[in-house]
N, C-alpha and C positions, 0 to 999 in steps of 0.2 A: 439872621439870628432868629428872634422870636417870630418875625413876620414869615420867614421862610419855613420855620418849624411848623407854624400854624397851617400854612397852605399845604405843606407836605403831609401833615397829620390829616387834614381834611381829605386829601387825595387818597391816602392809604385807607382811611375808614370808608370811603365811598366806593373804592374799586376792589377791595379785598373780597374773596369769596365769603359771603355774609354768614353762612352757617358754620364756618369754622369758628373756633372759640372766640367769644367776646373778649377774652384776655388779650388777644392780639390787636384789638382796636385801639384807637387813640381818642381821648376825650379832653375837653377843655373846661367843662362846667364845674367840676369838683373844686378846682383850685384857681380858676381863671387862667390856667397855663396848660399848654398841650403836653400830655403825658400818656404813656401806655396804661391801659386799664389795670394790668397786673402790677403796676408800680404805684397806683393811686391808693392813698390811705383812706379809702372809703369804698362803699359798695356801689359800683357803677355798672349800669347796663347800657349797651349801645345797640340801637336798632338801625340797620342800614337800609339804603334804598332797595337793594336786592331782596332783603327779607320782607320789606313792605309789599313789594310786587308779588312775592310768593304767597303772602297771606291773603291777598285780594280783599283786604278790609274795606269796610264802607265808611268808616270815620276814624279819627285819631284815637278815640276812647277804645275802640276795638283793638287797635294795634298795641296799646300799652297794657291791655288786660293780661298779656302774657308775661309781664315782668313780675318776678317773685316779690311779694310784699305790697304790690299795688292792686287794690281791689276796686273794680269798676262796677258801679251800681246804677242801673237804668230805671227810671220811672216811666216805662213805656217804650215806644219805638223810636224811629229816627227823629232827631231834633229835640226829643224830650229831655227833661232835667236829668243830667248824668253826674253823679257824685264820684269823686276819687278819694278813697281812703288809703293813704300811704302809711304802712306800718301801724294801722289801727288808729291813726290820729283823725282829727275832724276833717271834713271835706274842704274847709278853707285853710287847712294847714299845709297845703302843697303849693309852692310857688311855681308858676308856669311862665316860661319865657319863650318868645318867638324871635329869633335872630337878636337875642340880647334884650328885648323889650318886654317888660312885664305886662301880661294880659289878664291878670286877676282883676275883675272890675271892683271899684270901690263900693258898689251897692250890694253885691251878693257874696263877694269874697272868693268864691271858687270859680275858676275859669271854665267857660263853656267849651269843652273839647269836642262835643258832638257836631259842631259846625265847621271844624277844620278838616278839610279833605286830605287823605293820605297822598293824593297825587301831587301836591305841591311840596312834599317833604323830601329833603335829601337824606337826613338822618335825625335820630332822636337820641338824646342822652338823658338817662334817668339816674339821678344821684339820690340815694336814700339816706336818711339821717339829717340832722340839723345843719343848715347852711346859712343861718342868720349872721354869722361872723363875716361873711362876704356879701350876702344879698339882702339882709334886713328882714322885714316883716314877711309872714306867711311860710317861711322856709323851716317849719318845725318837723314835718314828716319827710320832706325832701324837696327836690327841684326837678321839674321836667323841662328840658330845653329842646325846642324844635328848631332845626336849621332848614330853611327852605332851599329849594333846588337852585343850584348855580352851575349846573353842568348837564350833559346829556347830548342826545343827537340834535341835529338842526331842526328836526320836526318830529313829533310823535303825537299820537292821539288814540282815543278809545271810545267805543260806543257800548253802553251796558244796558241790559234790560233784565228785570227780575221780578221776584215775588212782591206783592203789595203794590203793583203797578209802578215799579221802579223804572225810571228812564234817566239815563245819564250820558252826557257827552263831555269829554275832556280833551284839551289840546295843550301841548307844551313845545317850547322852542328854545334854542340856544345858538348864539353866534358870536364871533369875534370880529369887531370892526377894525378898520385899517389902523387906527391909532392904538390898537391893543386893548380897547375896551371890550370886556366880556359881558354880554347881555343875555339874560334868561327871562322867559315870560311864560304865562300859562293862564288857562281859564277852565273852570269846571261848572257845569250846569246840572243840578240834580233835582229831580221831582219824584215823589213817592206818595201814594195814596195812604200808606200806613195801615195800622190796625187799631182797634179800640184801645185807648190808654188804660182805662179801668176795666176790670173783669166784668162789671155789671153795666158797662156802657154799651149802647147799641149803635154807635156811629164811629167810623174810622177817623183817625187823627193824622192828617197828611203833613208833609214837610217839603219845602222847596228852598234851594240855596244856589245862588250865583256867586262864584268866587273868582277873583283875579289876583295875579301876583306878577311883580316885575322885580328883577334883580339886576344889578350892574356892578362891575368891578373895574377899577382903573388905577394906574400908578402915575402920580405926578411927582417928578423929581424925588423918587425913592419914598414917597408917601403913598401908601396903599389906601384907597378910598372905596368903601362898599356902600351900596344903596339897596334897601329892600322896601318895597311898597306892596301892601296887600289890602284888599277890600272884599267884604262879604256882606251880602244882603239876602234876605229871604223871609219866609213866613212859616210859622209852626202852628198847627192846630192842636188843641188839647181839650180836655173836659173840665167843666167847673160845676159847682153845686148851684142848682136853681131853686131858690126859695120863694118863687112867685106864688106857689100854691101851698105855702106853709100851713099846716105842719107836714104836708107831703113834700119831700125833698127829692128832686130828680137830678140827673146829669144833663147838661146842655153843652153843645159844641161851641167853643170860642176859639179865638186865634190871636196871635201877636206877630208883629213885624220885628225883625232884628236887623241891626246894622253894626258892622265892625270895620274899622279902618286902622291900619298900622303903618308907620313910616319909621325906618331906622337908617341913620347915616353915621358912618364911622370912618375915622381916619387914623392910620397907624404909621408911625415913623421910627426908624432906627436912628436915634440921635447919635449914638456911639456904639462901639462893640459891646458895651456893658449896660446900655440904657435904651429901652424901648418905651415909647409913650403912645397912648391910645386914647382918643376922644370919641365918645358916642353920644348922639342926640337921638331921642326917640319920642314918638307921638302915638298915643293909643286912644281910640274912641269906641265906646260900646254903648248901644242903646237898645232898649226893648220898649215897644209901644203896644199897649192893649187896644184891640180894635172894637171892643164892645163897651168900653168905658174910657174916661180920660186918663187912666193910670199909665205911668211910664217910669222907667229908671234910666239914668244916663251917667256915664263916666267919661270925662275928658282928662287925659293925663299927659304932661310933658315931663321927660326925664333927661338928665344930663349926667354922664359918668366920665370921669377922667382917671385913667389908670396908668401907672408907671411901673415898669419892671427893671430891677437892677441886679446884675450878676456880680457877686462879691465872693470870689473863690468858691467855697462850699455852700454859700448862701445864695438863694434867689429871692430877693425881696420884692413884694408887690405892695404898692401904696396907692391909694386913690381917694377921691371924693365923689359924692353923689348928691344930686339935687332933684327933687320931685315936686312938681306943682300939680295938684289934682282938684278938679271941680266935680262935685257929685250932686245930681238933682234927682228928686223922686217925688212922685205923687201916688198915693195908695189909699183908696177908700176916703178920699177927701182930705187926707192929711199928707203933708209933704214937707220937703226942705230943699234948700239950695245952699250948699256949703263948699268952701274952698279950704284945702289943707296943704300945708307946705311941710316937706320932710327933707332934712339935711343929714348927711352922714359922712364920716371918714372911716377908712378901713386900712389895715396893715396886716400883711402876712409874710412870714419868713419860712421858706422851705429849705431844709438843710439836709445835705447828703454827705455821708462819710463812710466809705467802705460799704458794708452790708446794711448799714443803719440809715434810716430816714426819720427826720423829725419835721413837724409842721406846727407852727403857732400862728394863730390868726385872731384878730380882734376888730370889732366895729363899734363905733359910738354913734348912736342915732338920736337926732333931735326932732321929735314929732310935735307939730304945732299944738295938738290937743292934749295928749297924755303926758308930754314931757320928754325926758331923755331915757335912753336905754343903752346899756353896754352888753355886748355878747362876745363870746370867745370860743375858740376851739384849740385843743392840744392833741396831737396824734403822733404815734410812733409806729414805724414799720421795720421789719427785718427780713432780708432776703437770704434764705438758707442756701439756695442754689437756683439754677435756671428753671426749676419746676415749682418751687414752693416759696410763697411769700405770706407773711402774717402781718396784721396790723391791730392796733388798739387805739381807741379814740374816746375823748370826752368833750362835750360841747354844750352850749346853751343856745336857746333860740326864743323867738317871741312872735306873736301876732298882734299888730296894732288893732284896736277896736275899729270896726267898719263904721261908715257914716250912718247906716241904719241902726247900729248898736248905740251910737251917740245921739242921733237926732230923730230917728224914726219912731214908729209907734212903740211906746214903752222904752224909748231911748234914755240913756243916762250919760250926760256930758262928763261925769266924774269917773267913768270907767278907766281902769288901768289895763295895760297890755297883758295878754295871756303869756305865761312863762313856761319854758320847758328846759329840762336838764336830761341829757342823754349820755349813756356810755355804750360802747359796742366793741366786739372782738370779731375779727374776720380772718379767714384763711382762703387763699387762692392757690389751687394746686393743679398743675398741668400733668396729665397722665400721658406720657409719650408726646407724639406730635399730633394726635387726632382726638384727644379728649381733655376736658378740663372740668374741675369741680370748684365751686365757690360756696362757702358757708359763712354766715354772719349771725351772731347773737347780739341782741340789743335790749336795752332797758331804758324807758323814757318816762319821766314823771312830768306832768303838766299841771300847773297851778293857775289860779285866777281865771278859770274858764268862765265865759259869760253865760249866765243862765237867767231866764225870766222867772222871777219869783213874785208872789203876791205880797205887796207892801201895804196894801189896804184892801178892804173887802172889794173884790172884783176889779182891783187896780194892779196891773203887773208892770214890772220894770226890770231892765237888765242889771244884774249885779255880778261882781267877780266872786262867785261863791263855790263853783264846782272845781273838783280836782279829779284827774284821771291818771291811769298808769297803763302804758302799753309795753309789752315785752314779748319776745319771741325769737324764733330762729328762721332764717331764710336759706334755702339750699337750691343751687342751680347746677345741673349737669348738662354739658354740651359735648357732642361727639360728631365726627365726620368719618364715615367708613366708605371710602370710594365715592359712589354716586348717592349714598344715603347720608342725610344729615338729620340729627335728632337733638332736640333741646327739651329738658324737663325742669320745671321750677316748682318748688314746694315751699309753702309758708305755714308755720305753726305759731300762733300768736294768742295772747290774752290781752284784751282791751276792756278795762273795767273802770267804773267809778271808784275812786280810792276811799270814799267815805261810806258808801253803801255796799260795795262789793258787786253791784249789778253790772252785767255785761253792757257795753256800749252798743247802741242800736246799729243795725244793718252791717255789722262786721262779723265775718266768719272766723272761727278759730282755726280752721284748717282749709287750705286752698291748694289746688294742684292744677297746673297747666302743662301740657305736653304737645309738642309739634314734631312730626316726622315727615320728611320730604325725600322723594326718590326722583333723581334727575337722570333721565335716560336719553338725553340729547334733545331730539325733537319732541319727546313726550316727557312730561313730569306730572307727578301726582303726590298728594300729601293728605295727612289727617291731623286734626286738632282735637284734643280732649281737654275740657274745662270742667272742673268739679270744685264745689264748695260745700262745707258742712253747714249745719243749721245756724240761724241768726235770730236775734230778737228784733222786733219792730214795735211801733206804737200799737199797743193793745193786741198784739198777735205774735206768734212764733212762726218763722219761715223755715220750711223743711230744706234739708240739703239737697243737692242735685248734681247731675253730671250730664253734659251734652257733648256730642261729637259733630264736628264739621269736616267736610272733605273738599279738597281742591283738585282741579285738573287743568293741565296746560298742554296744548298741542301746537307745534309750529307748522303752519300751513306753507310758508315760504320764508326766505331769509329775513324779511321784515314784518311778516304778518303772523299773528298768534291768535288763537281762540282760547279763551280761559273760561272756566266755570267753577262755581262754588256751591256746594249743598250745605244749607244751614240747618242745624238741629236735625241731623240725619235720622234719628229714631223718634222724632216728634215728641220729645219729653215735655210734659207739662210742669212748669216750675215758676217760681217767683223770685225776684230780687228785692222788691219792695212789696209789702203786704197790700193786696187788693189790686195790684197793677199787672197787666199782661206783659209777656215776653215773647220773643220771636219763636214761632212754631216751625214746623217743617217748611222749608222754602229753598230758594236758590236764586242765582244770578248767572248770566253768561255775558261775556265781553268779546268783542272783536277789537284787537289791538294792533296798531301800526307802530312798531318800535325798531328802527334800524339799529344794527350793532355799532 
């Protein structure tokens, strides 16, 4: 039943020709149930392993930058701070899961996607719009769910060299043991000299990252057990203000060490023909240590989720409980904290199908140790006109719990309330014949109680729930496959403003466009990427719009050997994503890949 459906869905999503329509893919994140994307009452994008390989992306942030409505903003090069603005919401309003485990740190709020290497990823599901009814805090703009590799050849590997002294080695393996246990493993070592983070810096900021992952699956007496273990360690150089010769202020090179560990263990059992139960335990550790000072931030989180699915004629009920224990420590400029936070929740969802109609009702009640309780809900309706056309409408609420720095850091306020959101959206999914598909979604999201630091006394600032925002817009995606040519284009038109002042929110473009085209000629394949954004506001400056072109090339030397290359910023356009910070100029990388069929 659900177990077989989920495993079958994963197989289909992993092995289908990736650049045929996303509507054919199967996703589980939107409703915690496996369903085809064209039947989901939400805007869902699925990025498969094959697509990731064709992109030749350097990190996860680069992969998801092609999703309509997901804006990636980098403060420099590899390993530097990377913000994700989903549908114009704040950078800490996107929940990020890896194999079901939350990786948003309790210190910064936004997940560090720049340290997750694409080579460990099987597929990515991006659900846009509120999902707090099922997942709780942070899921205001949407959810990004990364599934790590659990399939592939017995052994594969790659060696990559490129611009900015990039050197990288990756290996992956997959095997089935005698007892039926399926084991996957891999490691990636990346080093790069980088480029100056700031435009007026005179030193490069390098980055190195060593990542490991291990996955295993086994069935014990009809109970499916899954294990995922990941570890990432490395160092990132950057620039900081040097006040030693004040009033002359200069930039000096500094660096920090980072560590991430993740463990996920889940067990799923089909109790009866109508009841499937699933238990998952997760552990996440995230640490940043500054090497020129005693400053650090650390998050250690344990989570436990118990989910039950019941089939009752036209209803598919999902009920579950969630427990999260989190310890957050920080030291910054001599001020720090060490706090533990417990979060408990129950959730219920009813998915109803009758004829051409679909209904979904979901609700979650969260008990947060600090700010109290919160109830969130979702109500969605869909109608299938025919095999080509589906429409849906949805209304939902969401929230973000105040982070530990909001509550206890510099200017912290233990009396902060949760940030609230109310969203409505309309969507159309239209399949044009067998080789094209169009998806269009319009959304309107009001956010209240945003935390903003205000001056409460002369030269004394404190976080208060005073800001309000409104994000609204339209997302359009067109996908087509014509013989050996695949083409995907995404457009986002949005307005993200402060509801009180009317000012545009910082670092968010009103218009974005990404387009990828790939031509597969058998042994030879090549493609182009075009990324464009309109102007933005930033602190004390306006950022001009820009457009860049990347190109990829693949040539199969032998049945298992491939040479790949990517040209970055083909026309060497000079642009900014954050005021005063550098971006990648003209460059490239080349890889020798061993990948048996």
